[in-house]
C-alpha positions as CSV (number, residue, x, y, z in Angstrom):
1,M,0.0,0.0,0.0
2,R,1.2,3.5,-0.9
3,I,-0.1,7.1,-0.6
4,F,-0.7,8.7,-3.9
5,F,-1.4,12.3,-4.6
6,H,-3.9,13.8,-7.2
7,A,-2.7,17.4,-7.6
8,E,-5.8,18.3,-9.6
9,R,-8.0,17.5,-6.6
10,C,-6.0,19.4,-4.0
11,M,-7.8,22.4,-2.4
12,L,-4.6,23.7,-0.7
13,C,-6.2,23.3,2.8
14,Q,-3.1,21.5,4.3
15,S,-5.3,19.4,6.5
16,C,-3.2,16.4,5.6
17,V,0.0,18.1,6.9
18,L,-1.8,19.1,10.2
19,A,-3.2,15.5,10.6
20,C,0.2,14.1,10.1
21,Q,1.8,16.4,12.6
22,M,-1.0,15.8,15.2
23,N,-0.5,12.0,14.8
24,S,3.3,12.4,15.3
25,I,2.7,13.8,18.8
26,G,-0.3,11.6,19.6
27,V,-3.1,14.2,19.8
28,S,-6.5,14.0,18.2
29,E,-7.6,17.6,18.6
30,V,-5.8,20.8,17.4
31,M,-6.3,22.5,20.8
32,E,-4.5,19.6,22.5
33,I,-1.2,20.3,20.8
34,P,1.3,21.3,23.5
35,R,2.9,24.7,22.9
36,E,6.3,23.4,24.0
37,E,6.3,20.3,21.7
38,K,7.2,20.7,18.1
39,P,5.5,18.0,15.8
40,L,7.6,15.9,13.5
41,Q,7.8,17.1,9.9
42,R,7.0,13.9,8.0
43,M,5.4,15.7,5.1
44,A,5.4,19.1,3.6
45,F,3.3,21.2,1.2
46,I,5.2,22.8,-1.7
47,F,4.5,24.4,-5.0
48,S,6.3,23.2,-8.1
49,H,5.7,25.3,-11.3
50,G,2.5,26.7,-9.7
51,T,1.1,23.2,-8.9
52,P,0.6,22.2,-5.3
53,W,2.4,19.0,-4.1
54,V,2.2,17.1,-0.9
55,W,5.8,16.1,-0.4
56,R,6.4,12.9,1.5
57,C,8.5,9.8,1.3
58,Q,8.0,8.0,-2.0
59,Q,8.7,4.6,-0.4
60,C,11.2,3.8,-3.2
61,L,11.9,0.2,-4.2
62,S,15.5,1.1,-4.7
63,A,15.9,3.7,-2.1
64,P,19.1,5.8,-2.0
65,C,18.4,6.7,1.6
66,V,18.6,3.0,2.6
67,E,21.9,2.7,0.9
68,A,23.3,5.8,2.5
69,C,22.2,5.0,6.1
70,V,25.3,4.1,8.0
71,T,23.5,2.6,11.0
72,G,20.9,0.5,9.2
73,S,18.1,2.6,10.7
74,L,16.5,2.8,7.2
75,R,15.6,-0.5,5.6
76,H,13.0,-1.9,3.3
77,G,9.9,-3.2,5.1
78,E,8.6,-6.8,4.9
79,E,6.9,-7.8,1.7
80,G,8.1,-4.6,0.0
81,N,6.1,-2.3,2.3
82,G,8.1,0.8,1.7
83,V,11.0,2.2,3.6
84,V,11.0,1.7,7.4
85,H,12.8,4.1,9.7
86,D,13.9,3.0,13.2
87,R,14.2,6.2,15.2
88,E,15.9,4.4,18.1
89,T,19.0,3.5,16.1
90,C,19.2,6.7,14.1
91,V,22.2,8.9,15.0
92,G,21.1,11.9,12.9
93,C,24.1,11.9,10.7
94,G,22.0,13.2,7.8
95,S,23.6,11.0,5.1
96,C,20.1,9.8,4.1
97,V,18.9,13.4,3.9
98,L,21.6,14.1,1.4
99,A,20.9,10.9,-0.6
100,C,17.2,11.3,-0.9
101,P,16.2,12.8,-4.3
102,F,12.8,13.8,-3.0
103,D,13.8,15.7,0.0
104,A,11.5,13.5,2.0
105,L,13.7,13.1,5.1
106,T,14.0,16.0,7.5
107,P,16.2,16.5,10.6
108,D,14.2,16.4,13.8
109,E,15.2,19.4,15.9
110,N,13.7,17.7,19.0
111,D,16.3,15.0,19.4
112,D,18.9,15.3,16.6
113,R,17.5,12.4,14.5
114,V,15.9,12.2,11.1
115,T,12.2,11.8,10.5
116,K,10.2,10.6,7.5
117,C,6.7,9.3,6.5
118,N,6.3,5.9,8.0
119,L,2.8,5.2,6.4
120,C,1.5,5.1,10.0
121,P,1.5,1.3,10.3
122,E,-0.6,1.5,13.5
123,E,-3.5,2.9,11.5
124,E,-5.7,1.2,8.9
125,I,-5.6,4.4,6.8
126,P,-3.0,7.0,7.4
127,P,-4.3,10.2,9.2
128,C,-3.2,12.4,6.3
129,V,-5.4,10.4,3.9
130,K,-8.3,10.4,6.3
131,A,-8.0,14.2,6.7
132,C,-8.1,14.9,2.9
133,Q,-11.7,15.8,2.2
134,S,-11.1,16.4,-1.5
135,G,-9.7,12.9,-2.2
136,A,-6.3,14.3,-3.3
137,L,-4.6,11.7,-1.2
138,V,-5.4,8.1,-1.7
139,Y,-4.0,5.0,0.1
140,Q,-4.1,2.0,-2.2
141,D,-2.1,-0.8,-3.8
142,P,0.2,0.6,-6.5
143,R,-1.1,-2.0,-9.0
144,L,-4.7,-0.9,-8.4
145,F,-3.7,2.8,-8.6
146,A,-2.0,2.2,-12.0
147,Q,-5.0,0.3,-13.2
148,D,-7.4,3.2,-12.2
149,K,-5.1,5.7,-13.9
150,R,-5.2,3.6,-17.2
151,K,-9.0,3.4,-17.0
152,K,-9.2,7.1,-16.5
153,F,-6.9,7.8,-19.4
154,L,-8.8,5.5,-21.7
155,W,-12.1,7.1,-20.7
156,D,-10.7,10.6,-21.3
157,Q,-9.5,9.5,-24.7
158,K,-12.9,8.1,-25.6
159,V,-14.7,11.3,-24.4
160,H,-12.3,13.5,-26.3
161,R,-12.8,11.5,-29.5
162,E,-16.6,11.7,-29.2
163,T,-16.5,15.5,-28.8
164,D,-14.3,16.1,-31.8
C-alpha cells in the first residue's frame, strides 16, 4: 500500500499536513497540541511550477536513503512495504537526507535524529489520507492505482474523440 497524490483534486487546505503532525505527537484535537512540543515534519506542502504537491517519502523500491544509512536505521519493510525508519538506532548523521532525491527526510530538531513518513502502520488508513476531504490523497495498492489511472486515461481519450 502506498499514498498517492492527485494534484488536480487538492484544495490547498493543508489538513493532511496538520493531521500528520498531530499524529506524530499523539493528539487528536488541534487544541490539544502542547505549545512546547514541536510536531515531526514527515510531510510538507510545496509548489512546483505553480502546482501544489504534498511532499512525503515516496517509499522507493531502490531507495538511495537506505543505501546511505550508516546505522541501518532505514531499511525496506517486509513484503516490499516501503522504507521503514527505526528512530531508536538513528544517529542523525544526515547521510540519508543528502541521498534522498525527493527531500523526504528531515532533521528532527527535538532529538537530533531524522524523520520521514512511515505510512502510520498502526493505522488502517494514514491520518493524512483520512483528513483529505477532496480525495487528493489516496491510500491503495500501486497496481490498483495504476489500473485506475489507465482506465481514466482511456475514458478521457474516448470522451475526447466523441466530442471532436
